[in-house]
N, C-alpha and C positions, 0 to 999 in steps of 0.2 A: 427219333423222339429224344428229347433232351431228358437227362437223368431227373432233373427237377420236376418233370412233368409226369413221372411215373408213380402212380399211387401205390403205397405199401401199407400192409397191415402186419405188424411185427409183435410177436408175443415174447416178452423177456421174463424168464422164470428163475427164481433163486430161492433156495431153502437152506441158508447157512447154518451150520451146527455151532458156530462160535463167531462172535463179533470181532475177535482179535486175530485169530489165525486165518479165518476165511474172509473173503471179500465182505465187508460189512454191508448191512442193508442201506446205509446212507450212500455208500459207493454205488450200489446198483440203482438206487433211485436217482442219483446224479447221472447215471448213464441213461436212464429212461428219459429224463428231461432233455438231455443233449440230443437224443435221437429224435424226440418230438420237435424240438426247436429246429432240426434239420428239415422237417417237413413230412415226417411219417407219422401214421397213427400207431400208437404203441399200447398194447395191453400189459399193464404192470401186475406182476404176480410174485410178491416178495413176502416172505415170512420166516421167522426164526423157528427151527425145529430142534427137537431133542432125540427121540427114538428114531434110528435110521431106517429100519425096514418098515415100520408103520408109516413114516413120513413119505417113503417112495410110493407105497400102495395108495395112500390118501391123495397125494398129489397127482398120480396118474388117473385116478377116477375123476378128479376135479378137472384135469385138462381134457379128458375125453368128453365130458359134459359141455365144456365151453366150446370145443372145436366142432361139435355137432351143429350148434347154433351159429357159430361165426368162425369158420376155419381161417387161420392166419396164412400168410404167404411164406413166412419163415419163422422159426423159433430160435431164439438165442437163450441157451441155458447157461447159468453160472452156478458151478459147484457140482458135486457128485450126485446128490439127491435129485436135483432138478434134471440132470441129464438122463439119469436111469428112468425117471418118471415120464420124460418126454419121449424117449425111445420106446417105452412100453405103450404109450397112448397114441403114437402117430399112425396115420393111415395114408395110403395113396402116395407114398413117396414124399410126404411133407418134409422139406429140407430142415435139418437141425445143425446149427453151428454151436460150439461149446467153448466155454472158458472154465478151466479147472483151477481149484485152489486148495487141494489137499497138500499135506506134507507126509512123506517126502515127495520130491518132484521128479517124475510123476509117480503115483502109486500104481501097483499092479492093476487095480481095478480101472483106474483112469486109462491106462495103456490099452486095455481091452475095449473100453468105450470109445476111445479115440479112433479106432478102426470101424466103428459103426456109424459115427456122426459124418456129416458132409465135410466139416472142416473144424479144426481147433484154432481159436483165436488166443494166442498166448499172452501172458501178462507181462513178459519181459523178453529181451533178446536171448539171454542164457537159456530160458525155457524153451524158446523156439528151436534152439540148436539141439536140445534133448529130444524134442518131438520129431525133429527131422531124422535124427539118428534112429528113431524107432519106426520110421516109415509112415508117420502120420501126416496127412495133408494140413498145412498150416496156412493162415492168412498173414498179412504183414505184421511185423512186431510192432508193439507200442500203440496199436489202434485203440486199445481198450484202456490206455493209461487213464486212470480214474480222473476225470475232469473235475477240477476244484471250483466252486462258485467264487465269483470275483469278490475280492475284499477291498472295500473302499478305503478303509483306514488300516493299513498294515500294522501289526503289533509293534509297539515301542519295546525293544528288547529289555526284558526285565531281569530278575535274578534267579528265578526258579529253573531247576533242571527237571524236564518232564521226561518220564521213563515209560516205555511200552515194551517191557520184557517179562519173562516168566521163568519159573523153574531155576535151574543153576545160574542162568544168566542174570536174573534178578538178584540172587544171592551175591554174585560177584560185584554187581553195581553197588549194592549196600556196603560190601567190604571196601569198596574204592572211596567212600564218602570222606573218610578222614584225611585223604590226600588232596581234596579240592575245596578247602575253606569252609565257609559257614552257609553256603547256598542250600536251599531246601530241595529235597528230591520229592517230586510229585508223581506218585504212581497212578497212571491213568487207567490201566487195564483192571479188569475185575479180579479180585483176590479173595479167596475164601477166608472166613473168620479164623480158622485153624492156621492157614498159611500166614495170615496177617500177624497172629500171635507169634509165630516163629520169627517173622521179620522184625517185629518190635523187640523181641529178646535178642536177636542178633545185633540190632542197632544199639540197644542198651549197653551191651558189652563192648561196643566200640565208642560209646560216648556221643553217639549222633541221633539218639532216639528223638529229640525235640525237633529235628530237621526232617523227619520222615512223615510224609502226608499221603493219605489214600483218598483219591477222588474218582472213583469209578462212574462210568455211564454219564458223564457231563454232556449236556445238550444246549443248543441255543446260546443264549447270552452268557450263561455260565461257562460254556466251552470257549467262547470268545474272550471272556475275562481271563481264563487260564492261560490262553496263548499270549495275551497282553503282558502277563507277568512272567513269561518264559524267556530264558536266556538261550537254551538250546534243547534239542530232543535227543534222547538216547533210545535208539531203535535196535531191537534184537532180531533173532531169527523169526520169531512169530510175527506174521504180518509182512515179512520180507518178500514173500512170493507176489504179493500185489503192490507193495510199496506205498499203499495209500496214506499211511500216517506220515511218511516223509514228505509226500506231496502236500498234505494238509499243513504241516509246519512251514513248508516253503511258501504256501499261499498266504501265510501270516507273516512272512518275512523272518522266520526263525530257522537257523541253520540246524543241521543234524549231524550226530555222530553215530554211525550205523554199522552193523556187521556186514562185511563185504560179501554178500551172497545175493543171488536172485535179482529182483527188481531194484534193489539198493544199487546195483552196479549201473543201471541205466539212469537213475534219478539223482545221483550225487556225482558231481565233478570234484574229486578230491582236491582239497586246497582252495577250491573256488566257491563251491556252494555248501561245502561240509567236509567231513572226514570219514574215511572208511577204516575199520579195524578188523583184524582177522578173527575168525571165529575162535572162541576159547581164550581170548585175550584176558590175562590175569588182572586182579584188582589193582595192583601197583602200577602197572603199565596204563591201564584204563584211567586210573586216577590222575596220572601225570598228564595224559592227553587232555582230560577234561579241565584240569587245573590250568594248564597253559592257555586254553581257549577262553576260559572265564576271566583270566587275568588280562587278556589282550582285548579290551572292549572295541577298539577300532577294527580289529581283524574280524571279530565275531559279527559286528554290525555290517561289515562289507560282505561277509559270506551270506548273511540274511538277505541283504538287498540283492545280491547275485542270484540266490536261490529263487527269490520272488520274480525277478526278470525272467529266469529261465522257465519256471513253471507256467508263467503267463504265456510265453512264446510257444512252448512245446505242447502244452496241454490246454490250449484255448478251446472252449466248449464248441464254438462253430466249426472249427477244423476237425476236432475229434468226431463230431456228429456226421460230417460229410464223409469222412474216411469209413466210419462204420456203415453208413448207409450205402456206400459204394460196394462194400463187401456183402451186405444183405442182398443187394440187387443182383450181384453176381451169382450167388448161390441159389437164389430164387428163380434164376433163368430170366431175369428182366433186362439183361444187358446183352446185346448181340455184338459180338466183336466184328469190326470192320477192318479188313485188310487193305492196305494201300500198296500199290506197285511203286517201288522206289528204284530209280535207275541205279545200276551197279556202278561202283567206283572204278574208273579207269586207272591205270597206273599213274597218270598225270594228276588225277583227282586225289588219289591216295597220298601222293607226295605232298600235294597242297594241304590236305587235311592234317598230315603229320607235322607239317612246318608251322601251322597255326594252332596246333593243340595247346601249347603252353599259354597262349593268349586266352583260349577258352577256359582253361583252369584258373588263370589270373582273374577273369571276369567273374567266375563262380565264387572265388574267394572274397570278392568285393561285396557280395550279397549275403555272406555267411552271418549268422547271428540275428537274422531277422524272422525267425520262425520256420525256416526250412532247413533240412538236413544238408550239410555240405556235400555228401555223396550225391544227393538227388540234384543239387544245383550243378554239379560237375557233369553228371549224366545228361541233363538237358542241354547244357552249353555244347557238350561234345556231340550230341545227336544233331543239334542245329548246324554245327560246323560240317559234320559229315554230309547231311542233306544239301547244304550249300555247295560243298565240293562235288557231290555226285551229279549236280545239274538239276536236282528237283526244285530248287529255289532259283537258280541261275536261269532256267528256262522261262521263268516268269518275267524276268527282268530284261525283256527285248524291247520294252518301250517305257516311257515315263508315266504310263497309266497305271492306276492302282490295280492290284491283283484282284482276280475275280473271287478269291477266297477272302471274304470280308472278315476283319478282325472282330472276335467276340469281345464281350465286356471285360473278360479277364485277360485278354492278350495285350501285347504292348503296342498295338495299333501301327504296325509297320507295313508299308506298302512295298510293291515290288521294286520301286525305284530306289529304295534305301537298302535292298538285300542283294546287292551285286558283289558276290564273292565274300571272302572272310572279312575284308575291310568294311563292306557294308554290314556284315554281322556285327562287328564291333560297334558301328554307329547305331544299329538297332538296339543293342543292349544298353548304350548310353541313354537312349530315350526312356528307358524303364525307370531311371533314377528319379 
């Protein structure tokens, strides 16, 4: 049975404690839309919460009632509250996969829960490394990279510096303002009135009070207008675990200067799509970095264009949805692994494969930058070469008739007549161009 023919009912649950440090509700809803577009039925259960213990108990009761009437085949929880509630409510071995978003990474509570769920879907490659060291089972990294909605008209780079920082990081950003000209600093996160009064006093002492703007909770057209006026994004450690704000800026063609931690390391190519700074970078150094980037309009626009191309290629919603759906099916027990007997490599075949391995890598590099990771391309090319050398493909090429294995709609459409040894492999790859 094809994967696309398998019906699935998925329950996605999220109860974020904060829209800044946790995966925001908009990100979870984007995830829901992505999975629905991939062909699954999704029950969306997203809501902001405050009191932790009360939220867990309330959410667990709600889930129990819902699952009595219409049990899902798998549950995907986002955040600590949702995971604890789902584990408390589940029955009959209902599979639960979880994505955690607390700080630090991971918290002790997360580490305990990770051993109780079926799998952890990490938000970044660095986080996956941490989970593996703790012995938790993880799915492939990057599959939950928050898919951004397509932007028909990317932002024309403006003059404002958008900031998503808090605490001491925000204070250092304000201290850096005298070093980077007359651009406004737009604080996008929620800041309490007391904290805002402190920042105004700090900015007044530096002579930059008129350039400090607070614009929390922007949505819809107001948020689009904010990005149209933006020159770059300053992203701190809050929100770095999911990196959604960097992705949002990239989707609007705006480059980022971000603290080099967590998902920022996945989403930013230093010097190409933005810049990374070390945690705790001082105001003078940060000011110099921002000043240099603001002064070089051509470089900044180039970074913005590169970030837009990259986010569209790597976080395309259909691709993200299919990868997630594959993980859901795996842990819901809807995918049966099929093993194929592949002839072993003879010494002659091994020598042949080693001889043409540079060619396989060269062909893989030719297809880099088109939405697939280079490591995956090299792996596929190498596997095809090894199978050809082992005789699994060469055995089909005894005549000029097409192979009985009909090419699927996603294959390169190569018949046995074109797959005779490594040279045939090269010709087959050429046909995919």
